[in-house]
MINU-620125 format. One record per residue: residue in three letters; chain; x, y, z of N, C-alpha, C in turn. Coordinates in steps of 0.1 Angstrom, whole numbers, plus 5000, padded with zeros to 4 digits. Each point is the difference from the previous one (the first is absolute). Layout:
MINU-620125
{resn = ala	chain = A	neast = X	nnorth = Y	nup = Z	caeast = X	canorth = Y	caup = Z	ceast = X	cnorth = Y	cup = Z};
...
***
This chain:
MINU-620125
{resn = unk	chain = A	neast = 4112	nnorth = 5376	nup = 3555	caeast = 4989	canorth = 5008	caup = 4994	ceast = 5004	cnorth = 5005	cup = 4986};
{resn = unk	chain = A	neast = 4990	nnorth = 4999	nup = 4992	caeast = 5002	canorth = 5003	caup = 4986	ceast = 5004	cnorth = 5015	cup = 4997};
{resn = unk	chain = A	neast = 5008	nnorth = 5002	nup = 4990	caeast = 5004	canorth = 5013	caup = 4996	ceast = 4987	cnorth = 5010	cup = 4997};
{resn = unk	chain = A	neast = 4990	nnorth = 4993	nup = 4995	caeast = 4988	canorth = 5008	caup = 4997	ceast = 4989	cnorth = 4996	cup = 5010};
{resn = unk	chain = A	neast = 4996	nnorth = 5010	nup = 5008	caeast = 4990	canorth = 4997	caup = 5011	ceast = 4987	cnorth = 4995	cup = 4995};
{resn = unk	chain = A	neast = 4994	nnorth = 5007	nup = 4991	caeast = 4987	canorth = 4996	caup = 4995	ceast = 5002	cnorth = 4994	cup = 4986};
{resn = unk	chain = A	neast = 5000	nnorth = 4988	nup = 4998	caeast = 5002	canorth = 4994	caup = 4988	ceast = 4989	cnorth = 5004	cup = 4990};
{resn = unk	chain = A	neast = 4988	nnorth = 5003	nup = 5005	caeast = 4989	canorth = 5003	caup = 4992	ceast = 5001	cnorth = 5013	cup = 4993};
{resn = unk	chain = A	neast = 5007	nnorth = 5010	nup = 5006	caeast = 5001	canorth = 5013	caup = 4994	ceast = 5013	cnorth = 5003	cup = 4994};
{resn = unk	chain = A	neast = 5011	nnorth = 4994	nup = 5005	caeast = 5013	canorth = 5003	caup = 4995	ceast = 5003	cnorth = 4990	cup = 4990};
{resn = unk	chain = A	neast = 5008	nnorth = 5005	nup = 4989	caeast = 5004	canorth = 4991	caup = 4989	ceast = 5015	cnorth = 5000	cup = 4999};
{resn = unk	chain = A	neast = 5006	nnorth = 4988	nup = 5001	caeast = 5014	canorth = 4998	caup = 4998	ceast = 5003	cnorth = 5002	cup = 4986};
{resn = unk	chain = A	neast = 5009	nnorth = 5011	nup = 4997	caeast = 5003	canorth = 5003	caup = 4986	ceast = 5008	cnorth = 4989	cup = 4993};
{resn = unk	chain = A	neast = 5007	nnorth = 4992	nup = 5008	caeast = 5008	canorth = 4989	caup = 4995	ceast = 4993	cnorth = 4987	cup = 4998};
{resn = unk	chain = A	neast = 4988	nnorth = 5000	nup = 5005	caeast = 4992	canorth = 4988	caup = 4999	ceast = 4994	cnorth = 4999	cup = 4986};
{resn = unk	chain = A	neast = 5001	nnorth = 4988	nup = 4993	caeast = 4994	canorth = 4999	caup = 4987	ceast = 4985	cnorth = 5003	cup = 5000};
{resn = unk	chain = A	neast = 4995	nnorth = 5006	nup = 4989	caeast = 4986	canorth = 5002	caup = 4999	ceast = 4993	cnorth = 4988	cup = 4995};
{resn = unk	chain = A	neast = 4990	nnorth = 4995	nup = 5006	caeast = 4993	canorth = 4989	caup = 4995	ceast = 4985	cnorth = 5005	cup = 4996};
{resn = unk	chain = A	neast = 4996	nnorth = 4996	nup = 4989	caeast = 4987	canorth = 5004	caup = 4995	ceast = 4995	cnorth = 4990	cup = 4991};
{resn = unk	chain = A	neast = 4987	nnorth = 5001	nup = 4996	caeast = 4995	canorth = 4991	caup = 4990	ceast = 5005	cnorth = 5003	cup = 4986};
{resn = unk	chain = A	neast = 5002	nnorth = 4991	nup = 4991	caeast = 5005	canorth = 5002	caup = 4987	ceast = 4989	cnorth = 5008	cup = 4993};
{resn = unk	chain = A	neast = 5004	nnorth = 5009	nup = 4991	caeast = 4991	canorth = 5008	caup = 4992	ceast = 4999	cnorth = 4993	cup = 4987};
{resn = unk	chain = A	neast = 4987	nnorth = 4997	nup = 4996	caeast = 4997	canorth = 4992	caup = 4988	ceast = 4990	cnorth = 5008	cup = 4992};
{resn = unk	chain = A	neast = 5002	nnorth = 5000	nup = 4986	caeast = 4991	canorth = 5006	caup = 4991	ceast = 4998	cnorth = 4991	cup = 4988};
{resn = unk	chain = A	neast = 4988	nnorth = 4995	nup = 4998	caeast = 4998	canorth = 4991	caup = 4989	ceast = 5000	cnorth = 5008	cup = 4987};
{resn = unk	chain = A	neast = 5006	nnorth = 4993	nup = 4990	caeast = 5001	canorth = 5007	caup = 4986	ceast = 4988	cnorth = 4995	cup = 4992};
{resn = unk	chain = A	neast = 4991	nnorth = 5009	nup = 4997	caeast = 4987	canorth = 4997	caup = 4992	ceast = 5002	cnorth = 5005	cup = 4986};
{resn = unk	chain = A	neast = 5002	nnorth = 5013	nup = 4999	caeast = 5001	canorth = 5006	caup = 4986	ceast = 5014	cnorth = 5002	cup = 4997};
{resn = unk	chain = A	neast = 5004	nnorth = 5012	nup = 5000	caeast = 5014	canorth = 5004	caup = 4996	ceast = 5009	cnorth = 5001	cup = 5012};
{resn = unk	chain = A	neast = 5012	nnorth = 4998	nup = 4998	caeast = 5010	canorth = 5000	caup = 5010	ceast = 5001	cnorth = 5016	cup = 5006};
{resn = unk	chain = A	neast = 4998	nnorth = 5009	nup = 4992	caeast = 5001	canorth = 5014	caup = 5004	ceast = 4988	cnorth = 5003	cup = 5011};
{resn = unk	chain = A	neast = 4988	nnorth = 4994	nup = 4996	caeast = 4989	canorth = 5002	caup = 5010	ceast = 5003	cnorth = 4993	cup = 5013};
{resn = unk	chain = A	neast = 5006	nnorth = 4988	nup = 4999	caeast = 5003	canorth = 4993	caup = 5013	ceast = 5011	cnorth = 5007	cup = 5008};
{resn = unk	chain = A	neast = 5010	nnorth = 5006	nup = 4993	caeast = 5010	canorth = 5007	caup = 5007	ceast = 4994	cnorth = 5013	cup = 5007};
{resn = unk	chain = A	neast = 4991	nnorth = 5007	nup = 4993	caeast = 4993	canorth = 5011	caup = 5005	ceast = 4993	cnorth = 4996	cup = 5013};
{resn = unk	chain = A	neast = 4992	nnorth = 4988	nup = 5000	caeast = 4993	canorth = 4996	caup = 5011	ceast = 5009	cnorth = 4996	cup = 5012};
{resn = unk	chain = A	neast = 5012	nnorth = 4994	nup = 4996	caeast = 5010	canorth = 4997	caup = 5011	ceast = 5006	cnorth = 5012	cup = 5006};
{resn = unk	chain = A	neast = 5002	nnorth = 5011	nup = 4992	caeast = 5006	canorth = 5012	caup = 5006	ceast = 4990	cnorth = 5007	cup = 5009};
{resn = unk	chain = A	neast = 4987	nnorth = 4999	nup = 4996	caeast = 4989	canorth = 5005	caup = 5008	ceast = 4999	cnorth = 4993	cup = 5013};
{resn = unk	chain = A	neast = 5000	nnorth = 4987	nup = 4999	caeast = 5000	canorth = 4991	caup = 5012	ceast = 5011	cnorth = 5003	cup = 5010};
{resn = unk	chain = A	neast = 5012	nnorth = 5002	nup = 4994	caeast = 5012	canorth = 5003	caup = 5009	ceast = 4998	cnorth = 5014	cup = 5007};
{resn = unk	chain = A	neast = 4994	nnorth = 5010	nup = 4993	caeast = 4997	canorth = 5012	caup = 5006	ceast = 4990	cnorth = 4999	cup = 5011};
{resn = unk	chain = A	neast = 4990	nnorth = 4992	nup = 4997	caeast = 4989	canorth = 4998	caup = 5011	ceast = 5005	cnorth = 4993	cup = 5012};
{resn = unk	chain = A	neast = 5009	nnorth = 4991	nup = 4998	caeast = 5006	canorth = 4992	caup = 5011	ceast = 5012	cnorth = 5008	cup = 5007};
{resn = unk	chain = A	neast = 5003	nnorth = 5011	nup = 4994	caeast = 5011	canorth = 5008	caup = 5006	ceast = 5014	cnorth = 4993	cup = 5000};
{resn = unk	chain = A	neast = 5002	nnorth = 4992	nup = 4990	caeast = 5013	canorth = 4992	caup = 5000	ceast = 5012	cnorth = 5009	cup = 4999};
{resn = unk	chain = A	neast = 5000	nnorth = 5009	nup = 4991	caeast = 5012	canorth = 5009	caup = 4998	ceast = 5001	cnorth = 5010	cup = 5011};
{resn = unk	chain = A	neast = 4989	nnorth = 5005	nup = 5006	caeast = 5000	canorth = 5009	caup = 5011	ceast = 5007	cnorth = 4993	cup = 5013};
{resn = unk	chain = A	neast = 4996	nnorth = 4988	nup = 5001	caeast = 5006	canorth = 4992	caup = 5012	ceast = 5014	cnorth = 4998	cup = 4997};
{resn = unk	chain = A	neast = 5005	nnorth = 4997	nup = 4988	caeast = 5014	canorth = 4999	caup = 4997	ceast = 5008	cnorth = 5013	cup = 5002};
{resn = unk	chain = A	neast = 4994	nnorth = 5011	nup = 4996	caeast = 5008	canorth = 5012	caup = 5002	ceast = 5000	cnorth = 5004	cup = 5015};
{resn = unk	chain = A	neast = 4990	nnorth = 4997	nup = 5008	caeast = 5000	canorth = 5003	caup = 5014	ceast = 5011	cnorth = 4993	cup = 5007};
{resn = unk	chain = A	neast = 5002	nnorth = 4987	nup = 4995	caeast = 5010	canorth = 4992	caup = 5007	ceast = 5014	cnorth = 5003	cup = 4995};
{resn = unk	chain = A	neast = 5002	nnorth = 5007	nup = 4989	caeast = 5012	canorth = 5002	caup = 4994	ceast = 5009	cnorth = 5010	cup = 5008};
{resn = unk	chain = A	neast = 4994	nnorth = 5010	nup = 5005	caeast = 5008	canorth = 5010	caup = 5007	ceast = 4993	cnorth = 5002	cup = 5014};
{resn = unk	chain = A	neast = 5009	nnorth = 5006	nup = 5009	caeast = 4995	canorth = 5002	caup = 5014	ceast = 4994	cnorth = 5014	cup = 5000};
{resn = unk	chain = A	neast = 4988	nnorth = 5001	nup = 5007	caeast = 4993	canorth = 5012	caup = 5001	ceast = 5000	cnorth = 5005	cup = 5015};
{resn = unk	chain = A	neast = 5005	nnorth = 5012	nup = 5002	caeast = 5000	canorth = 5003	caup = 5014	ceast = 4986	cnorth = 5003	cup = 5005};
{resn = unk	chain = A	neast = 4998	nnorth = 4996	nup = 5013	caeast = 4986	canorth = 5002	caup = 5005	ceast = 4994	cnorth = 5013	cup = 4998};
{resn = unk	chain = A	neast = 5008	nnorth = 5011	nup = 5002	caeast = 4995	canorth = 5014	caup = 4997	ceast = 4996	cnorth = 5002	cup = 4986};
{resn = unk	chain = A	neast = 5008	nnorth = 4995	nup = 4990	caeast = 4996	canorth = 5001	caup = 4986	ceast = 4988	cnorth = 4991	cup = 4997};
{resn = unk	chain = A	neast = 4999	nnorth = 4989	nup = 5006	caeast = 4988	canorth = 4991	caup = 4998	ceast = 4987	cnorth = 5008	cup = 5005};
{resn = unk	chain = A	neast = 5002	nnorth = 5006	nup = 5012	caeast = 4988	canorth = 5007	caup = 5006	ceast = 4996	cnorth = 5012	cup = 4991};
{resn = unk	chain = A	neast = 5010	nnorth = 5007	nup = 4995	caeast = 4998	canorth = 5011	caup = 4991	ceast = 4993	cnorth = 4996	cup = 4987};
{resn = unk	chain = A	neast = 5005	nnorth = 4988	nup = 4994	caeast = 4994	canorth = 4995	caup = 4988	ceast = 4986	cnorth = 4996	cup = 5002};
{resn = unk	chain = A	neast = 4997	nnorth = 4993	nup = 5011	caeast = 4986	canorth = 4995	caup = 5003	ceast = 4991	cnorth = 5012	cup = 5002};
{resn = unk	chain = A	neast = 5005	nnorth = 5011	nup = 5006	caeast = 4992	canorth = 5012	caup = 5002	ceast = 4997	cnorth = 5006	cup = 4987};
{resn = unk	chain = A	neast = 5010	nnorth = 5001	nup = 4991	caeast = 4998	canorth = 5006	caup = 4987	ceast = 4990	cnorth = 4991	cup = 4992};
{resn = unk	chain = A	neast = 5000	nnorth = 4987	nup = 5001	caeast = 4991	canorth = 4991	caup = 4992	ceast = 4986	cnorth = 5002	cup = 5006};
{resn = unk	chain = A	neast = 4999	nnorth = 5001	nup = 5013	caeast = 4987	canorth = 5002	caup = 5006	ceast = 4994	cnorth = 5014	cup = 4996};
{resn = unk	chain = A	neast = 5008	nnorth = 5010	nup = 4999	caeast = 4995	canorth = 5013	caup = 4996	ceast = 4996	cnorth = 4999	cup = 4985};
{resn = unk	chain = A	neast = 5007	nnorth = 4993	nup = 4991	caeast = 4996	canorth = 4999	caup = 4987	ceast = 4986	cnorth = 4992	cup = 4998};
{resn = unk	chain = A	neast = 4999	nnorth = 4990	nup = 5009	caeast = 4987	canorth = 4992	caup = 4999	ceast = 4989	cnorth = 5009	cup = 5005};
{resn = unk	chain = A	neast = 5002	nnorth = 5009	nup = 5010	caeast = 4990	canorth = 5009	caup = 5006	ceast = 4996	cnorth = 5009	cup = 4988};
{resn = unk	chain = A	neast = 5010	nnorth = 5006	nup = 4994	caeast = 4997	canorth = 5010	caup = 4989	ceast = 4992	cnorth = 4993	cup = 4989};
{resn = unk	chain = A	neast = 5004	nnorth = 4989	nup = 4996	caeast = 4992	canorth = 4993	caup = 4989	ceast = 4986	cnorth = 4997	cup = 5005};
{resn = unk	chain = A	neast = 4997	nnorth = 4996	nup = 5012	caeast = 4987	canorth = 4998	caup = 5005	ceast = 4992	cnorth = 5012	cup = 5000};
{resn = unk	chain = A	neast = 5006	nnorth = 5012	nup = 5004	caeast = 4994	canorth = 5013	caup = 5000	ceast = 4995	cnorth = 5003	cup = 4986};
{resn = unk	chain = A	neast = 5010	nnorth = 4999	nup = 4990	caeast = 4996	canorth = 5003	caup = 4986	ceast = 4989	cnorth = 4991	cup = 4995};
{resn = unk	chain = A	neast = 5000	nnorth = 4987	nup = 5003	caeast = 4990	canorth = 4991	caup = 4995	ceast = 4987	cnorth = 5005	cup = 5007};
{resn = unk	chain = A	neast = 4999	nnorth = 5002	nup = 5013	caeast = 4987	canorth = 5005	caup = 5006	ceast = 4996	cnorth = 5012	cup = 4995};
{resn = unk	chain = A	neast = 5008	nnorth = 5010	nup = 4996	caeast = 4996	canorth = 5012	caup = 4994	ceast = 4994	cnorth = 4997	cup = 4986};
{resn = unk	chain = A	neast = 5006	nnorth = 4991	nup = 4992	caeast = 4994	canorth = 4997	caup = 4987	ceast = 4987	cnorth = 4993	cup = 5002};
{resn = unk	chain = A	neast = 4998	nnorth = 4991	nup = 5010	caeast = 4988	canorth = 4993	caup = 5003	ceast = 4989	cnorth = 5011	cup = 5002};
{resn = unk	chain = A	neast = 5003	nnorth = 5010	nup = 5009	caeast = 4991	canorth = 5009	caup = 5003	ceast = 4995	cnorth = 5009	cup = 4989};
{resn = unk	chain = A	neast = 5010	nnorth = 5003	nup = 4990	caeast = 4996	canorth = 5008	caup = 4989	ceast = 4993	cnorth = 4992	cup = 4989};
{resn = unk	chain = A	neast = 5001	nnorth = 4987	nup = 5000	caeast = 4995	canorth = 4991	caup = 4990	ceast = 5010	cnorth = 4997	cup = 4989};
{resn = unk	chain = A	neast = 5012	nnorth = 5005	nup = 5001	caeast = 5010	canorth = 4997	caup = 4990	ceast = 5005	cnorth = 4986	cup = 5000};
{resn = unk	chain = A	neast = 5000	nnorth = 4994	nup = 5012	caeast = 5005	canorth = 4986	caup = 5002	ceast = 4993	cnorth = 4990	cup = 4991};
{resn = unk	chain = A	neast = 4986	nnorth = 5001	nup = 4999	caeast = 4993	canorth = 4991	caup = 4992	ceast = 5004	cnorth = 5002	cup = 4985};
{resn = unk	chain = A	neast = 5002	nnorth = 5012	nup = 4996	caeast = 5004	canorth = 5001	caup = 4986	ceast = 5014	cnorth = 4994	cup = 4997};
{resn = unk	chain = A	neast = 5009	nnorth = 5001	nup = 5009	caeast = 5013	canorth = 4995	caup = 4998	ceast = 4999	cnorth = 4984	cup = 5000};
{resn = unk	chain = A	neast = 4992	nnorth = 4995	nup = 5010	caeast = 4999	canorth = 4985	caup = 5000	ceast = 4993	cnorth = 4995	cup = 4987};
{resn = unk	chain = A	neast = 4990	nnorth = 5008	nup = 4995	caeast = 4994	canorth = 4995	caup = 4988	ceast = 5010	cnorth = 5000	cup = 4988};
{resn = unk	chain = A	neast = 5009	nnorth = 5011	nup = 5000	caeast = 5010	canorth = 5001	caup = 4989	ceast = 5009	cnorth = 4987	cup = 5001};
{resn = unk	chain = A	neast = 5005	nnorth = 4997	nup = 5013	caeast = 5008	canorth = 4989	caup = 5001	ceast = 4994	cnorth = 4987	cup = 4996};
{resn = unk	chain = A	neast = 4987	nnorth = 4998	nup = 5003	caeast = 4993	canorth = 4988	caup = 4996	ceast = 4999	cnorth = 4999	cup = 4986};
{resn = unk	chain = A	neast = 4997	nnorth = 5011	nup = 4993	caeast = 4998	canorth = 5000	caup = 4986	ceast = 5014	cnorth = 4996	cup = 4993};
{resn = unk	chain = A	neast = 5011	nnorth = 5006	nup = 5005	caeast = 5013	canorth = 4997	caup = 4994	ceast = 5004	cnorth = 4985	cup = 5002};
{resn = unk	chain = A	neast = 4996	nnorth = 4995	nup = 5012	caeast = 5003	canorth = 4986	caup = 5003	ceast = 4992	cnorth = 4991	cup = 4991};
{resn = unk	chain = A	neast = 4987	nnorth = 5003	nup = 4998	caeast = 4992	canorth = 4991	caup = 4992	ceast = 5004	cnorth = 5001	cup = 4985};
{resn = unk	chain = A	neast = 5004	nnorth = 5012	nup = 4996	caeast = 5005	canorth = 5001	caup = 4986	ceast = 5013	cnorth = 4992	cup = 4998};
{resn = unk	chain = A	neast = 5009	nnorth = 5001	nup = 5010	caeast = 5013	canorth = 4992	caup = 4999	ceast = 4997	cnorth = 4985	cup = 4999};
{resn = unk	chain = A	neast = 4990	nnorth = 4996	nup = 5009	caeast = 4996	canorth = 4985	caup = 5000	ceast = 4995	cnorth = 4996	cup = 4986};
{resn = unk	chain = A	neast = 4990	nnorth = 5009	nup = 4995	caeast = 4994	canorth = 4995	caup = 4988	ceast = 5010	cnorth = 5001	cup = 4988};
{resn = unk	chain = A	neast = 5009	nnorth = 5009	nup = 5001	caeast = 5011	canorth = 5000	caup = 4990	ceast = 5009	cnorth = 4987	cup = 5000};
{resn = unk	chain = A	neast = 5003	nnorth = 4996	nup = 5012	caeast = 5008	canorth = 4988	caup = 5002	ceast = 4992	cnorth = 4988	cup = 4995};
{resn = unk	chain = A	neast = 4987	nnorth = 4999	nup = 5003	caeast = 4992	canorth = 4988	caup = 4996	ceast = 4999	cnorth = 5001	cup = 4985};
{resn = unk	chain = A	neast = 4998	nnorth = 5011	nup = 4993	caeast = 4999	canorth = 5001	caup = 4986	ceast = 5014	cnorth = 4996	cup = 4994};
{resn = unk	chain = A	neast = 5011	nnorth = 5004	nup = 5006	caeast = 5013	canorth = 4996	caup = 4995	ceast = 5002	cnorth = 4985	cup = 5001};
{resn = unk	chain = A	neast = 4996	nnorth = 4994	nup = 5012	caeast = 5002	canorth = 4986	caup = 5003	ceast = 4991	cnorth = 4992	cup = 4990};
{resn = unk	chain = A	neast = 4987	nnorth = 5005	nup = 4997	caeast = 4992	canorth = 4992	caup = 4991	ceast = 5005	cnorth = 5002	cup = 4986};
{resn = unk	chain = A	neast = 5007	nnorth = 5011	nup = 4997	caeast = 5005	canorth = 5001	caup = 4986	ceast = 5012	cnorth = 4991	cup = 4997};
{resn = unk	chain = A	neast = 5007	nnorth = 4997	nup = 5011	caeast = 5012	canorth = 4991	caup = 4999	ceast = 4996	cnorth = 4986	cup = 4997};
{resn = unk	chain = A	neast = 4988	nnorth = 4996	nup = 5005	caeast = 4996	canorth = 4986	caup = 4999	ceast = 4994	cnorth = 4997	cup = 4987};
{resn = unk	chain = A	neast = 4996	nnorth = 5010	nup = 4992	caeast = 4994	canorth = 4998	caup = 4987	ceast = 5010	cnorth = 4995	cup = 4991};
{resn = unk	chain = A	neast = 4997	nnorth = 4988	nup = 4993	caeast = 5010	canorth = 4994	caup = 4990	ceast = 4996	cnorth = 5003	cup = 4986};
***
């Protein structure tokens, strides 16, 4: 019988991690591509997975950490629902959208300015 009873749920820390290669195409500047790569790594939880496998976490500590994370998520959800009820949420989202659109328009102007000879 295997050392790990349920291969689906248990992970052997000595087993090499196999995953798809992370690729980012370089279109504009290298800095922009590097930023997109870092964002992609965060979204795919590459570093988090690496840190989890680096050290052993006692089951009681893991349970405590998961409980704390769940509580933080619950508090964030409560705060968001309160903002939605008061109408503050739409204002915040509108500000975010305006900032995002301004940043995009600034980048396109910068990019168009670079191509002018």
